[in-house]
C-alpha atoms as an extended CHARMM CRD file, in Angstrom:
* protein
*
       243  EXT
         1         1  UNK       CA            -68.8190000000      133.9100000000      226.1110000000  PROA      1               0.0000000000
         2         2  UNK       CA            -68.8260000000      131.3520000000      223.3730000000  PROA      2               0.0000000000
         3         3  UNK       CA            -67.8240000000      132.8600000000      220.0350000000  PROA      3               0.0000000000
         4         4  UNK       CA            -67.7580000000      131.0480000000      216.6690000000  PROA      4               0.0000000000
         5         5  UNK       CA            -66.9100000000      132.3500000000      213.2430000000  PROA      5               0.0000000000
         6         6  UNK       CA            -68.1340000000      130.7860000000      209.9830000000  PROA      6               0.0000000000
         7         7  UNK       CA            -67.8540000000      131.5540000000      206.2750000000  PROA      7               0.0000000000
         8         8  UNK       CA            -69.1950000000      130.1520000000      203.0300000000  PROA      8               0.0000000000
         9         9  UNK       CA            -69.3170000000      131.0250000000      199.3570000000  PROA      9               0.0000000000
        10        10  UNK       CA            -72.6540000000      132.8500000000      198.8670000000  PROA      10              0.0000000000
        11        11  UNK       CA            -74.4360000000      131.8480000000      195.5690000000  PROA      11              0.0000000000
        12        12  UNK       CA            -76.5420000000      134.9520000000      195.9300000000  PROA      12              0.0000000000
        13        13  UNK       CA            -73.6530000000      137.3300000000      196.2010000000  PROA      13              0.0000000000
        14        14  UNK       CA            -71.0030000000      135.4480000000      194.3470000000  PROA      14              0.0000000000
        15        15  UNK       CA            -68.3620000000      135.6960000000      197.0660000000  PROA      15              0.0000000000
        16        16  UNK       CA            -67.3560000000      134.4360000000      200.4670000000  PROA      16              0.0000000000
        17        17  UNK       CA            -69.4000000000      135.9150000000      203.2770000000  PROA      17              0.0000000000
        18        18  UNK       CA            -68.3360000000      135.5460000000      206.9450000000  PROA      18              0.0000000000
        19        19  UNK       CA            -70.7590000000      135.4330000000      209.8680000000  PROA      19              0.0000000000
        20        20  UNK       CA            -70.0350000000      135.4050000000      213.6050000000  PROA      20              0.0000000000
        21        21  UNK       CA            -72.0460000000      133.9140000000      216.4540000000  PROA      21              0.0000000000
        22        22  UNK       CA            -71.9370000000      134.8540000000      220.1680000000  PROA      22              0.0000000000
        23        23  UNK       CA            -73.5620000000      132.5300000000      222.6750000000  PROA      23              0.0000000000
        24        24  UNK       CA            -74.9270000000      129.0650000000      222.9390000000  PROA      24              0.0000000000
        25        25  UNK       CA            -78.7320000000      129.3510000000      223.4150000000  PROA      25              0.0000000000
        26        26  UNK       CA            -81.7600000000      131.6010000000      223.3720000000  PROA      26              0.0000000000
        27        27  UNK       CA            -83.6030000000      133.3110000000      220.6030000000  PROA      27              0.0000000000
        28        28  UNK       CA            -81.5370000000      134.4680000000      217.6450000000  PROA      28              0.0000000000
        29        29  UNK       CA            -80.7170000000      138.1580000000      217.3130000000  PROA      29              0.0000000000
        30        30  UNK       CA            -79.3810000000      138.8150000000      213.7350000000  PROA      30              0.0000000000
        31        31  UNK       CA            -77.3620000000      142.0130000000      213.5920000000  PROA      31              0.0000000000
        32        32  UNK       CA            -77.1580000000      143.9430000000      210.3220000000  PROA      32              0.0000000000
        33        33  UNK       CA            -74.1880000000      146.4730000000      210.2440000000  PROA      33              0.0000000000
        34        34  UNK       CA            -74.4120000000      150.1660000000      209.8620000000  PROA      34              0.0000000000
        35        35  UNK       CA            -73.3620000000      151.9050000000      206.5750000000  PROA      35              0.0000000000
        36        36  UNK       CA            -70.1730000000      150.3010000000      205.1310000000  PROA      36              0.0000000000
        37        37  UNK       CA            -69.2790000000      148.2660000000      208.1680000000  PROA      37              0.0000000000
        38        38  UNK       CA            -68.4780000000      144.5220000000      208.5360000000  PROA      38              0.0000000000
        39        39  UNK       CA            -69.6650000000      141.5870000000      210.5770000000  PROA      39              0.0000000000
        40        40  UNK       CA            -67.4350000000      142.4270000000      213.5640000000  PROA      40              0.0000000000
        41        41  UNK       CA            -68.5570000000      146.0510000000      213.8510000000  PROA      41              0.0000000000
        42        42  UNK       CA            -70.8650000000      145.4230000000      216.7840000000  PROA      42              0.0000000000
        43        43  UNK       CA            -68.0270000000      143.6560000000      218.6590000000  PROA      43              0.0000000000
        44        44  UNK       CA            -65.5330000000      146.4320000000      217.8430000000  PROA      44              0.0000000000
        45        45  UNK       CA            -67.8120000000      149.1190000000      219.2610000000  PROA      45              0.0000000000
        46        46  UNK       CA            -68.3810000000      147.0760000000      222.3950000000  PROA      46              0.0000000000
        47        47  UNK       CA            -72.1100000000      146.4240000000      221.8850000000  PROA      47              0.0000000000
        48        48  UNK       CA            -71.4790000000      142.6950000000      222.2970000000  PROA      48              0.0000000000
        49        49  UNK       CA            -69.6780000000      143.2920000000      225.6310000000  PROA      49              0.0000000000
        50        50  UNK       CA            -72.7170000000      145.2750000000      226.7490000000  PROA      50              0.0000000000
        51        51  UNK       CA            -74.9630000000      142.3300000000      225.8460000000  PROA      51              0.0000000000
        52        52  UNK       CA            -72.7270000000      139.7800000000      227.5750000000  PROA      52              0.0000000000
        53        53  UNK       CA            -75.1200000000      139.1170000000      230.5000000000  PROA      53              0.0000000000
        54        54  UNK       CA            -77.9840000000      138.1860000000      228.0990000000  PROA      54              0.0000000000
        55        55  UNK       CA            -75.6890000000      136.0700000000      225.9970000000  PROA      55              0.0000000000
        56        56  UNK       CA            -74.0340000000      134.1890000000      228.8530000000  PROA      56              0.0000000000
        57        57  UNK       CA            -77.3570000000      133.4820000000      230.5400000000  PROA      57              0.0000000000
        58        58  UNK       CA            -78.7190000000      131.8650000000      227.3940000000  PROA      58              0.0000000000
        59        59  UNK       CA            -81.3980000000      134.4340000000      226.7860000000  PROA      59              0.0000000000
        60        60  UNK       CA            -80.1120000000      135.3350000000      223.3270000000  PROA      60              0.0000000000
        61        61  UNK       CA            -77.6780000000      133.9780000000      220.7960000000  PROA      61              0.0000000000
        62        62  UNK       CA            -76.3370000000      136.6980000000      218.4950000000  PROA      62              0.0000000000
        63        63  UNK       CA            -75.4330000000      136.3930000000      214.8320000000  PROA      63              0.0000000000
        64        64  UNK       CA            -73.7970000000      139.1540000000      212.8810000000  PROA      64              0.0000000000
        65        65  UNK       CA            -73.3360000000      139.3880000000      209.0760000000  PROA      65              0.0000000000
        66        66  UNK       CA            -71.2880000000      141.4730000000      206.6930000000  PROA      66              0.0000000000
        67        67  UNK       CA            -72.6840000000      144.5640000000      204.9840000000  PROA      67              0.0000000000
        68        68  UNK       CA            -72.4590000000      144.9660000000      201.1980000000  PROA      68              0.0000000000
        69        69  UNK       CA            -73.5140000000      148.5860000000      201.1230000000  PROA      69              0.0000000000
        70        70  UNK       CA            -70.2010000000      149.5880000000      199.5430000000  PROA      70              0.0000000000
        71        71  UNK       CA            -71.1850000000      147.3910000000      196.6390000000  PROA      71              0.0000000000
        72        72  UNK       CA            -74.6630000000      148.8130000000      196.3440000000  PROA      72              0.0000000000
        73        73  UNK       CA            -76.0770000000      152.1280000000      197.6280000000  PROA      73              0.0000000000
        74        74  UNK       CA            -72.7310000000      153.6150000000      198.8520000000  PROA      74              0.0000000000
        75        75  UNK       CA            -70.9650000000      152.7860000000      195.5880000000  PROA      75              0.0000000000
        76        76  UNK       CA            -70.7880000000      156.1280000000      193.7730000000  PROA      76              0.0000000000
        77        77  UNK       CA            -69.4500000000      154.5380000000      190.6010000000  PROA      77              0.0000000000
        78        78  UNK       CA            -72.3520000000      152.1630000000      190.1180000000  PROA      78              0.0000000000
        79        79  UNK       CA            -75.5050000000      152.9570000000      188.2220000000  PROA      79              0.0000000000
        80        80  UNK       CA            -78.6960000000      153.0230000000      190.3320000000  PROA      80              0.0000000000
        81        81  UNK       CA            -80.2590000000      150.0170000000      188.7040000000  PROA      81              0.0000000000
        82        82  UNK       CA            -77.1480000000      147.9890000000      189.4660000000  PROA      82              0.0000000000
        83        83  UNK       CA            -77.1590000000      149.1710000000      193.0700000000  PROA      83              0.0000000000
        84        84  UNK       CA            -80.6790000000      147.8900000000      193.3620000000  PROA      84              0.0000000000
        85        85  UNK       CA            -79.7740000000      144.5000000000      191.8050000000  PROA      85              0.0000000000
        86        86  UNK       CA            -76.9520000000      144.1130000000      194.3240000000  PROA      86              0.0000000000
        87        87  UNK       CA            -79.2390000000      145.0310000000      197.1830000000  PROA      87              0.0000000000
        88        88  UNK       CA            -81.7170000000      142.4070000000      196.1570000000  PROA      88              0.0000000000
        89        89  UNK       CA            -78.9390000000      139.8410000000      196.0690000000  PROA      89              0.0000000000
        90        90  UNK       CA            -78.2040000000      140.7390000000      199.6710000000  PROA      90              0.0000000000
        91        91  UNK       CA            -81.8590000000      140.2070000000      200.5630000000  PROA      91              0.0000000000
        92        92  UNK       CA            -81.6990000000      136.7510000000      198.9160000000  PROA      92              0.0000000000
        93        93  UNK       CA            -78.4600000000      135.9800000000      200.8630000000  PROA      93              0.0000000000
        94        94  UNK       CA            -80.2530000000      136.6600000000      204.1420000000  PROA      94              0.0000000000
        95        95  UNK       CA            -83.4800000000      134.8140000000      203.2990000000  PROA      95              0.0000000000
        96        96  UNK       CA            -82.0390000000      131.7900000000      201.5330000000  PROA      96              0.0000000000
        97        97  UNK       CA            -78.6370000000      131.3690000000      203.2660000000  PROA      97              0.0000000000
        98        98  UNK       CA            -78.3870000000      133.1140000000      206.5940000000  PROA      98              0.0000000000
        99        99  UNK       CA            -81.8160000000      132.1870000000      207.9660000000  PROA      99              0.0000000000
       100       100  UNK       CA            -81.3860000000      128.4610000000      207.1410000000  PROA      100             0.0000000000
       101       101  UNK       CA            -77.9080000000      128.6420000000      208.6670000000  PROA      101             0.0000000000
       102       102  UNK       CA            -79.3110000000      130.0330000000      211.9020000000  PROA      102             0.0000000000
       103       103  UNK       CA            -82.0240000000      127.3260000000      211.9250000000  PROA      103             0.0000000000
       104       104  UNK       CA            -79.4230000000      124.6070000000      211.4550000000  PROA      104             0.0000000000
       105       105  UNK       CA            -77.3480000000      125.9960000000      214.2850000000  PROA      105             0.0000000000
       106       106  UNK       CA            -80.1810000000      126.5540000000      216.7070000000  PROA      106             0.0000000000
       107       107  UNK       CA            -83.5070000000      124.8270000000      215.9610000000  PROA      107             0.0000000000
       108       108  UNK       CA            -86.3100000000      124.9200000000      213.4870000000  PROA      108             0.0000000000
       109       109  UNK       CA            -88.4680000000      126.8740000000      215.8570000000  PROA      109             0.0000000000
       110       110  UNK       CA            -86.0080000000      129.3370000000      217.2810000000  PROA      110             0.0000000000
       111       111  UNK       CA            -87.3700000000      132.9180000000      216.9120000000  PROA      111             0.0000000000
       112       112  UNK       CA            -85.2440000000      135.1480000000      214.7710000000  PROA      112             0.0000000000
       113       113  UNK       CA            -85.2710000000      138.8890000000      215.4830000000  PROA      113             0.0000000000
       114       114  UNK       CA            -83.4560000000      141.3300000000      213.1600000000  PROA      114             0.0000000000
       115       115  UNK       CA            -81.6490000000      144.3040000000      214.6220000000  PROA      115             0.0000000000
       116       116  UNK       CA            -79.6530000000      147.1380000000      213.1840000000  PROA      116             0.0000000000
       117       117  UNK       CA            -78.6660000000      150.7540000000      213.7710000000  PROA      117             0.0000000000
       118       118  UNK       CA            -78.6130000000      153.6110000000      211.2810000000  PROA      118             0.0000000000
       119       119  UNK       CA            -78.5970000000      152.1390000000      207.6930000000  PROA      119             0.0000000000
       120       120  UNK       CA            -78.8160000000      148.7160000000      209.3740000000  PROA      120             0.0000000000
       121       121  UNK       CA            -82.1210000000      149.7170000000      210.8730000000  PROA      121             0.0000000000
       122       122  UNK       CA            -83.6100000000      150.3360000000      207.4160000000  PROA      122             0.0000000000
       123       123  UNK       CA            -82.2880000000      147.0170000000      206.1110000000  PROA      123             0.0000000000
       124       124  UNK       CA            -83.5820000000      145.2010000000      209.2290000000  PROA      124             0.0000000000
       125       125  UNK       CA            -87.0360000000      146.6790000000      208.9470000000  PROA      125             0.0000000000
       126       126  UNK       CA            -87.2120000000      145.9260000000      205.2400000000  PROA      126             0.0000000000
       127       127  UNK       CA            -85.9960000000      142.3360000000      205.5620000000  PROA      127             0.0000000000
       128       128  UNK       CA            -88.6260000000      141.6320000000      208.3040000000  PROA      128             0.0000000000
       129       129  UNK       CA            -91.4730000000      143.2390000000      206.3190000000  PROA      129             0.0000000000
       130       130  UNK       CA            -90.5740000000      141.1650000000      203.2520000000  PROA      130             0.0000000000
       131       131  UNK       CA            -90.4330000000      137.7840000000      205.0320000000  PROA      131             0.0000000000
       132       132  UNK       CA            -92.5440000000      137.9390000000      208.2080000000  PROA      132             0.0000000000
       133       133  UNK       CA            -93.1100000000      134.2390000000      207.8030000000  PROA      133             0.0000000000
       134       134  UNK       CA            -89.4540000000      133.3560000000      208.5820000000  PROA      134             0.0000000000
       135       135  UNK       CA            -88.3510000000      136.3830000000      210.6060000000  PROA      135             0.0000000000
       136       136  UNK       CA            -90.1820000000      136.9910000000      213.8230000000  PROA      136             0.0000000000
       137       137  UNK       CA            -89.5100000000      140.6680000000      214.5160000000  PROA      137             0.0000000000
       138       138  UNK       CA            -87.2260000000      143.6760000000      214.3710000000  PROA      138             0.0000000000
       139       139  UNK       CA            -85.4420000000      146.1500000000      216.6430000000  PROA      139             0.0000000000
       140       140  UNK       CA            -84.6060000000      149.2140000000      214.5270000000  PROA      140             0.0000000000
       141       141  UNK       CA            -82.4150000000      151.8780000000      216.1130000000  PROA      141             0.0000000000
       142       142  UNK       CA            -81.8930000000      155.3180000000      214.7900000000  PROA      142             0.0000000000
       143       143  UNK       CA            -83.1680000000      154.5390000000      211.3030000000  PROA      143             0.0000000000
       144       144  UNK       CA            -84.8050000000      156.1910000000      208.3840000000  PROA      144             0.0000000000
       145       145  UNK       CA            -87.2160000000      154.0640000000      206.4470000000  PROA      145             0.0000000000
       146       146  UNK       CA            -87.0540000000      155.8580000000      203.1010000000  PROA      146             0.0000000000
       147       147  UNK       CA            -84.4170000000      154.2520000000      200.8300000000  PROA      147             0.0000000000
       148       148  UNK       CA            -84.3070000000      157.3730000000      198.6530000000  PROA      148             0.0000000000
       149       149  UNK       CA            -82.1720000000      158.9410000000      201.5040000000  PROA      149             0.0000000000
       150       150  UNK       CA            -79.3780000000      156.6820000000      200.1460000000  PROA      150             0.0000000000
       151       151  UNK       CA            -80.2370000000      156.2740000000      196.4530000000  PROA      151             0.0000000000
       152       152  UNK       CA            -78.8480000000      159.6330000000      195.1820000000  PROA      152             0.0000000000
       153       153  UNK       CA            -82.0880000000      160.5040000000      193.4060000000  PROA      153             0.0000000000
       154       154  UNK       CA            -82.4270000000      157.2390000000      191.6450000000  PROA      154             0.0000000000
       155       155  UNK       CA            -85.9070000000      155.6580000000      191.8990000000  PROA      155             0.0000000000
       156       156  UNK       CA            -87.3860000000      152.5920000000      190.2650000000  PROA      156             0.0000000000
       157       157  UNK       CA            -89.5580000000      149.6440000000      191.2500000000  PROA      157             0.0000000000
       158       158  UNK       CA            -86.6430000000      148.0470000000      193.0840000000  PROA      158             0.0000000000
       159       159  UNK       CA            -86.0050000000      151.1300000000      195.1540000000  PROA      159             0.0000000000
       160       160  UNK       CA            -89.7200000000      151.3990000000      195.8180000000  PROA      160             0.0000000000
       161       161  UNK       CA            -89.9590000000      147.6870000000      196.9760000000  PROA      161             0.0000000000
       162       162  UNK       CA            -86.9490000000      148.0370000000      199.3410000000  PROA      162             0.0000000000
       163       163  UNK       CA            -88.1180000000      151.3180000000      200.8180000000  PROA      163             0.0000000000
       164       164  UNK       CA            -90.6890000000      150.6060000000      203.6380000000  PROA      164             0.0000000000
       165       165  UNK       CA            -91.8560000000      154.1920000000      203.7570000000  PROA      165             0.0000000000
       166       166  UNK       CA            -92.9310000000      153.7830000000      200.1650000000  PROA      166             0.0000000000
       167       167  UNK       CA            -94.4210000000      150.2770000000      199.8890000000  PROA      167             0.0000000000
       168       168  UNK       CA            -96.0480000000      149.8000000000      203.3390000000  PROA      168             0.0000000000
       169       169  UNK       CA            -98.6910000000      152.5390000000      202.7810000000  PROA      169             0.0000000000
       170       170  UNK       CA            -99.8490000000      150.5630000000      199.6850000000  PROA      170             0.0000000000
       171       171  UNK       CA            -99.5600000000      147.1190000000      201.2030000000  PROA      171             0.0000000000
       172       172  UNK       CA           -102.8990000000      145.3400000000      200.8370000000  PROA      172             0.0000000000
       173       173  UNK       CA           -101.9350000000      141.7110000000      200.6960000000  PROA      173             0.0000000000
       174       174  UNK       CA           -103.6970000000      140.0860000000      203.6420000000  PROA      174             0.0000000000
       175       175  UNK       CA           -101.0640000000      137.3250000000      203.8810000000  PROA      175             0.0000000000
       176       176  UNK       CA            -98.3050000000      139.8150000000      204.5010000000  PROA      176             0.0000000000
       177       177  UNK       CA           -100.3710000000      141.9590000000      206.8070000000  PROA      177             0.0000000000
       178       178  UNK       CA           -101.5190000000      139.0170000000      208.9000000000  PROA      178             0.0000000000
       179       179  UNK       CA            -97.9720000000      137.7770000000      209.4130000000  PROA      179             0.0000000000
       180       180  UNK       CA            -96.6160000000      141.2560000000      210.1840000000  PROA      180             0.0000000000
       181       181  UNK       CA            -99.4140000000      142.0620000000      212.5820000000  PROA      181             0.0000000000
       182       182  UNK       CA            -98.8300000000      138.7440000000      214.4110000000  PROA      182             0.0000000000
       183       183  UNK       CA            -95.3830000000      139.8820000000      215.4670000000  PROA      183             0.0000000000
       184       184  UNK       CA            -94.9710000000      141.0080000000      219.0250000000  PROA      184             0.0000000000
       185       185  UNK       CA            -91.6360000000      142.5470000000      218.2460000000  PROA      185             0.0000000000
       186       186  UNK       CA            -91.6910000000      145.5660000000      216.0160000000  PROA      186             0.0000000000
       187       187  UNK       CA            -89.5990000000      148.1140000000      217.8850000000  PROA      187             0.0000000000
       188       188  UNK       CA            -88.6560000000      151.5730000000      216.4580000000  PROA      188             0.0000000000
       189       189  UNK       CA            -86.1670000000      153.3600000000      218.6300000000  PROA      189             0.0000000000
       190       190  UNK       CA            -84.2850000000      156.6480000000      218.2100000000  PROA      190             0.0000000000
       191       191  UNK       CA            -82.5800000000      159.4100000000      220.0710000000  PROA      191             0.0000000000
       192       192  UNK       CA            -83.2780000000      163.1100000000      219.5380000000  PROA      192             0.0000000000
       193       193  UNK       CA            -79.7090000000      164.3590000000      219.7230000000  PROA      193             0.0000000000
       194       194  UNK       CA            -77.0920000000      165.2190000000      217.1170000000  PROA      194             0.0000000000
       195       195  UNK       CA            -77.4920000000      163.5550000000      213.7280000000  PROA      195             0.0000000000
       196       196  UNK       CA            -80.6390000000      161.6820000000      214.7850000000  PROA      196             0.0000000000
       197       197  UNK       CA            -83.8760000000      161.9910000000      212.8360000000  PROA      197             0.0000000000
       198       198  UNK       CA            -86.7600000000      161.2670000000      215.2190000000  PROA      198             0.0000000000
       199       199  UNK       CA            -89.1650000000      162.6570000000      212.6520000000  PROA      199             0.0000000000
       200       200  UNK       CA            -88.3820000000      159.7260000000      210.3960000000  PROA      200             0.0000000000
       201       201  UNK       CA            -89.3570000000      157.2910000000      213.1200000000  PROA      201             0.0000000000
       202       202  UNK       CA            -92.5550000000      159.1680000000      213.8480000000  PROA      202             0.0000000000
       203       203  UNK       CA            -93.4910000000      159.1930000000      210.1580000000  PROA      203             0.0000000000
       204       204  UNK       CA            -92.9050000000      155.4330000000      209.8260000000  PROA      204             0.0000000000
       205       205  UNK       CA            -94.8000000000      154.7910000000      213.0260000000  PROA      205             0.0000000000
       206       206  UNK       CA            -97.7600000000      156.7170000000      211.6440000000  PROA      206             0.0000000000
       207       207  UNK       CA            -97.6310000000      154.5150000000      208.4960000000  PROA      207             0.0000000000
       208       208  UNK       CA            -97.7040000000      151.3840000000      210.6240000000  PROA      208             0.0000000000
       209       209  UNK       CA           -100.6280000000      152.7430000000      212.7210000000  PROA      209             0.0000000000
       210       210  UNK       CA           -102.6290000000      153.3870000000      209.5210000000  PROA      210             0.0000000000
       211       211  UNK       CA           -102.1380000000      149.7470000000      208.4580000000  PROA      211             0.0000000000
       212       212  UNK       CA           -103.1400000000      148.4380000000      211.8640000000  PROA      212             0.0000000000
       213       213  UNK       CA            -99.6830000000      147.0270000000      212.6740000000  PROA      213             0.0000000000
       214       214  UNK       CA            -98.8140000000      146.9050000000      216.3710000000  PROA      214             0.0000000000
       215       215  UNK       CA            -95.3820000000      148.2410000000      217.2170000000  PROA      215             0.0000000000
       216       216  UNK       CA            -93.3460000000      150.2010000000      219.7850000000  PROA      216             0.0000000000
       217       217  UNK       CA            -92.1420000000      153.7630000000      219.0570000000  PROA      217             0.0000000000
       218       218  UNK       CA            -89.5890000000      154.9260000000      221.6560000000  PROA      218             0.0000000000
       219       219  UNK       CA            -88.0950000000      158.3480000000      221.2670000000  PROA      219             0.0000000000
       220       220  UNK       CA            -85.1950000000      159.1030000000      223.6300000000  PROA      220             0.0000000000
       221       221  UNK       CA            -84.1820000000      162.6010000000      224.5870000000  PROA      221             0.0000000000
       222       222  UNK       CA            -81.7280000000      165.1260000000      223.0640000000  PROA      222             0.0000000000
       223       223  UNK       CA            -78.8220000000      163.7940000000      225.0700000000  PROA      223             0.0000000000
       224       224  UNK       CA            -78.9550000000      160.6040000000      222.8690000000  PROA      224             0.0000000000
       225       225  UNK       CA            -76.9660000000      161.1130000000      219.6990000000  PROA      225             0.0000000000
       226       226  UNK       CA            -76.6240000000      159.0630000000      216.5280000000  PROA      226             0.0000000000
       227       227  UNK       CA            -73.7620000000      157.1100000000      217.9080000000  PROA      227             0.0000000000
       228       228  UNK       CA            -72.6800000000      153.9170000000      219.6650000000  PROA      228             0.0000000000
       229       229  UNK       CA            -73.2850000000      155.0270000000      223.2710000000  PROA      229             0.0000000000
       230       230  UNK       CA            -76.9740000000      155.4240000000      222.3790000000  PROA      230             0.0000000000
       231       231  UNK       CA            -77.2540000000      152.0170000000      220.8270000000  PROA      231             0.0000000000
       232       232  UNK       CA            -75.3100000000      150.3820000000      223.6680000000  PROA      232             0.0000000000
       233       233  UNK       CA            -77.8600000000      151.8640000000      226.0390000000  PROA      233             0.0000000000
       234       234  UNK       CA            -80.9660000000      151.1060000000      223.9710000000  PROA      234             0.0000000000
       235       235  UNK       CA            -80.5840000000      147.4840000000      223.1330000000  PROA      235             0.0000000000
       236       236  UNK       CA            -80.1330000000      146.0960000000      226.6580000000  PROA      236             0.0000000000
       237       237  UNK       CA            -83.2710000000      147.9900000000      227.7460000000  PROA      237             0.0000000000
       238       238  UNK       CA            -85.2910000000      146.1860000000      225.1010000000  PROA      238             0.0000000000
       239       239  UNK       CA            -83.7210000000      142.8140000000      225.8210000000  PROA      239             0.0000000000
       240       240  UNK       CA            -84.5710000000      143.2610000000      229.4720000000  PROA      240             0.0000000000
       241       241  UNK       CA            -88.1160000000      144.5920000000      229.1570000000  PROA      241             0.0000000000
       242       242  UNK       CA            -89.5130000000      143.1180000000      225.9350000000  PROA      242             0.0000000000
       243       243  UNK       CA            -88.0430000000      139.6940000000      225.5840000000  PROA      243             0.0000000000
């Protein structure tokens, strides 16, 4: 498997940000880490090994970025408004730096699909919904889609506009709705075992239904916990059957 590591100084975040790529060809799958993890998390927990057949065959090229959750929502010393500011800087980093980097290293028309588990699922869904013109879809595993789950009671416009469960019900802009509805790849996956919250996935699926947004909701059984074995099982199924 071809593996390449890159890093640059991010103007949006004001620091060096590493990124890793696995593979040589295929659509781009951009992985967003869980919680406070880094860009090598998916490799450490053997998800990349699980996806090796798809990578080596040229079906998919994977990119994985660093999380900055420790500098935003998971930073207990930071005021809520500053957490939101840092979160928006991360959004800008993805849109204005990572997406162009992927285009440069693949092609101008290579589809980009976001993917994340747990907190990474919320970020992935939010990033896709904000820029469906440059991101082609999302695979969200074991997520909740209400940012107030992480904001320690803080709520302002920036929390609202980064919380899909809040802003999607009120989304009326036809430009956004058209681009979102045109995606064939909005996949919401979750287990029903320990520490999973299938109710959050059902709730967000209902929101999408009410907005006429096609998507997949896939609830796995109680043997599937909020943990890496679940995500290592889920993602290959979707790469096999949906892409």
